[in-house]
N, C-alpha and C positions, 0 to 999 in steps of 0.2 A: 463865391456867393449860392453859385449852384447845388452844392456841397449843403449848407446852411440852410437852402431852401429844400431839398429834400430830406436833412432832418423832423424840416418845421412839418412839413408835408405828413412824416410818418405818423407822428404825435395830431397832427387832429383828427387821421385816419380814424385812428387806433384811440383819441384820446383817450392817451395813457402814457406816461415817459418811459415806465418800467417795458410795454408792452415794444416801443421805437426802440428801445436798446437793447431789446434782443431782438428784433430784426437788422437793427444796422451794426450786430456785433461790436457796438461800443458803449461805454460805461453810460450810465444814468447823471453821472454828474458833466460827464461829456457831454449829453444830450441836454442838458439845462444850460449848459453857459454857451451851445449854440441857441436857444432860444431866449434867454437874455441879450445875448449880442445882437437878433435879430430886434427884440422889445427897443432896444438901446437905440438901433440904429433909423428905425423909424418914429420912439420916441412914444408909443402905443403899445399899453399892456394887450397882448395877443390871446392869453390864455386869461378866465377867470378860475383862483383855486377854489376850492373848496373843499378840507381835509384832503381827502385822499383822490380826490373826483376832479376833474378841468372840463372846464366847457372854452369854446370858444366865441371870444368878443366879438362883438360887430366890424372892430379893423381886423380882426382876427381872421373871420370867414371872406373878408376882403381879400385880405393876403394868399388866401388859398385859390383862390378866385382867379389869382395874380398868378400864383405859383403853379398850378395846372395849367395854365396857358404857356407860361416862360419854361417849364420841363418838354411838355409836346412841341415849342419849337425848337427847342433843344436836339430833341432827337432827330427832330426832321432834319437838321444840319449835321447830323453824325450819319444820317443815311445818306443826303446828297453826297459827301463827302466821301462814303465807301464807293457810292455810285459813280464816281468820274472815274475813268476808266477800267472800268471793274466793267466784266461780265461774268455770270456764273453761267456753270455748264447745264444740260438740260435735266439731269438728276443729280441727288446726291444723298447718301447712305449714312444716314447716323444712327451710335449706337448706342445705349445709356443704358443704368442701372435705373429700377425702380424709381426711388425718389425721384430724380431727377428727370425722369421720363414723363411723369405722371404729375408731377407738381410746381416742374422751373420752366421746362422747354417749351409746351402747349402755346404758351403764353405768347413764345419770343417767335415760334415758328409760324405763327399767325403774323405778324408783322414781317417778321420775312418774306411772305408768301407773297404779302398784301404789295408789295417793294420788285420783287423779283418773279412776277406770275408764272414764267414760262418756265422757273424750275421744280420741278417736281421733286418734292423729299419724302423716302422713307427712313422711318424711326423704327428700331425695332428695338426692344424692351428685354435685356436680362440681366443677370448677377454681374459683376465687375469684370470679374475672370474670364466668364465668354465674352465679353465686348474687347478684352484685351486679345482675345484669341482670335477675333474675329477681323480685329485690325492688324495683327502680324499675318492674315491668310487673305489681307486686302480685299475682303467682304464688307468692309465700310470703309467712309473715306473718315469720319471723325468720332471719337467716342467723347463722350463722358462718364465717369468713374469714381466712385468714392472709396476710401481705403484706402491699402498702400500703394505706396510708387515705384517699385523692386523690378521689373524686369526690365532689363538695360536695352531692348530692344524696341522701346520706349521712350517717346517724349511727352514730358509729365508737365504741365502749367495749372496755375491754380486758377480755379472758373468760380466757385460759390465756398462760404465758408459755410458752414449747417452749424448750428446748437440741437441736440436733444432734450429737450424738456419735460419737466413733469407736469400732467395737465389734468383736469380734470372737469365738469360740469359746472356753468355757473350758478347750477341751480343745485347742488351739493354744498349743503351749509353745515354738514358734520364738521369738518375743518374749521375753526374761524381764525385763523392764522394765515397767510402768505409764504409764509416762512417755517422749514422745518427742518428737524436736524436729522441725521442719516439714521440715528436710533429710529425715532419716530415714524420715519422712509416703513422700517420692517413691520409697521403693526396696521398697513396701509394696506386694503384691498387693492392687487394690482393686477392688469391684464397686460402682456405680454404678447410679441410674435411668437410663432413658433420655432421648437429646436432648430439650428438649420439658418435661421434669419440673420440674413449680416446686420442689420441694427440690433439683432436679439446679443450678439456676439460681441458687439462694440458698447453695451450699456453693460453687460457681464464683465469685460475688459476694466472697464472705469470703474465699476464697482471692487473689483478687486484691488484696484490700485490703493484703494480708502480702505484696504481690508475687509469690506464683505463680502459674502461668496450669495450667487443668485438664489440659492437655495434656502438663503435666510430670508428671502423673502417671502410677504404674504401673497404667493402668487392662485389671486382667484381662475383664471380662464388663462387659456392660450388660444388667440385666432391667427388667421391665416393672411392676414391683410391690413394695410393702414387703415381704408375707410371702414371696413366692418368694425375694426377700435373705435373709431371717433364715433360711430351711431351707436354702439353699445354704452361708449362713456355717457352721452347725452338721455340716456335712460337708464341711468344707474347710478349709485353716490361709489363707483370705484374711478381705478387711477393707473396714468399710464407715461411711459417714456415715447415720444414721438418728436421727428423733426418739425423744429419751428417751421422750417417750406411748406409741409403737410397743413397747417392748422392754421393760418393768414385768414380764411375766409370765416372762420370759427370766432379766429379771438376779435377779428372786426365786427362781426356781426353779435360778437358777447354770449355765443354759446360755451366755449369752453374757456378756462382761464389758466393759466400757471403757475404753482406752487413751487416758490424757490427753496432749495435745499443748501442752508449752510455749507459753505467752505468744498462745494461739489459743482461741479460742471462737463458737460460731455459734449467737447468739440471738436468738428470735423471738418476733411476739408473735399469739397468735388473738383474734380480734376478734366480738363481738354487733355483727351491724347490722341497722337499721331504717331509715325514708323517713324523712328530718331535717325536723322541724317538724309530723309526724304523732305525738300522742300516741295510746295504744291500752293500755287496760288487762290486752289478754289481754299485746301483749306484755311489755309492763311486769313485770307478774307473772311470764310464763315467763322471762327473763332472771332475776330476781330469784333463780325456783326452780333454775333451771338451775345460778349463780354459788355459791349457798350449798351445794351438795350437789355441786359441782367441789371445793369447798374440804371438803369433810368426807369426801370419795371414799379407800378406799383405806386 
């Protein structure tokens, strides 16, 4: 029931089955099934359906209030169990790649600090290769990386699933549909990260897998950060590929929208990383805290 309520909250927050499915990395039919089961359980409709748009019914608004309370209580339960016989050290150093350090960890770190106020956290931001080297050199206690998991000196655990999606401003009305083909993608004015960017390389590799060379795209501009791309999109009729985790607020506030591409997705895994073969209570408790709080986040 906890997971079903989390699904309901995502749909209610975004007022979109499609956006909720992207954020939760499950199919839209699965989202619909969870909502239908909740409506069957309570014997009430939770959403009004208005064509492609939805809104909360009075019963849906009531359930959302209780869902927020229930998830907060569950969160506190996880904290209290973790705190039993647990004491964190005075200092923990974390290394994370850019997307993770900017858009995922800060929310969790605020919860960590509220619970363990005497522990000082240092968060280092760099590319995944540099973070892995820092772990091996014992400059950081735990790392959060993206991409390959090939270093035999390191132990990798799945932390977060990620999807890189095509987005544009909600004010952009040039494209009348919500799904396009790869052929149509080549005609869109695209903003991409600079050459050498990890995200750009992932996009390039994914396109090559479907026989599309990045040089075939109508690249309008390259920009050096995700934030600059988002700002540009909101003031133009352009498109870009961005991590779903980077655009949560913009989706919720209806500033950016997702354009699906037929038979094409770009998915990756973010990992928690530590030295292989070295067990540390600090690292294990930190990983458990971060995993638990990400699963209950937003």
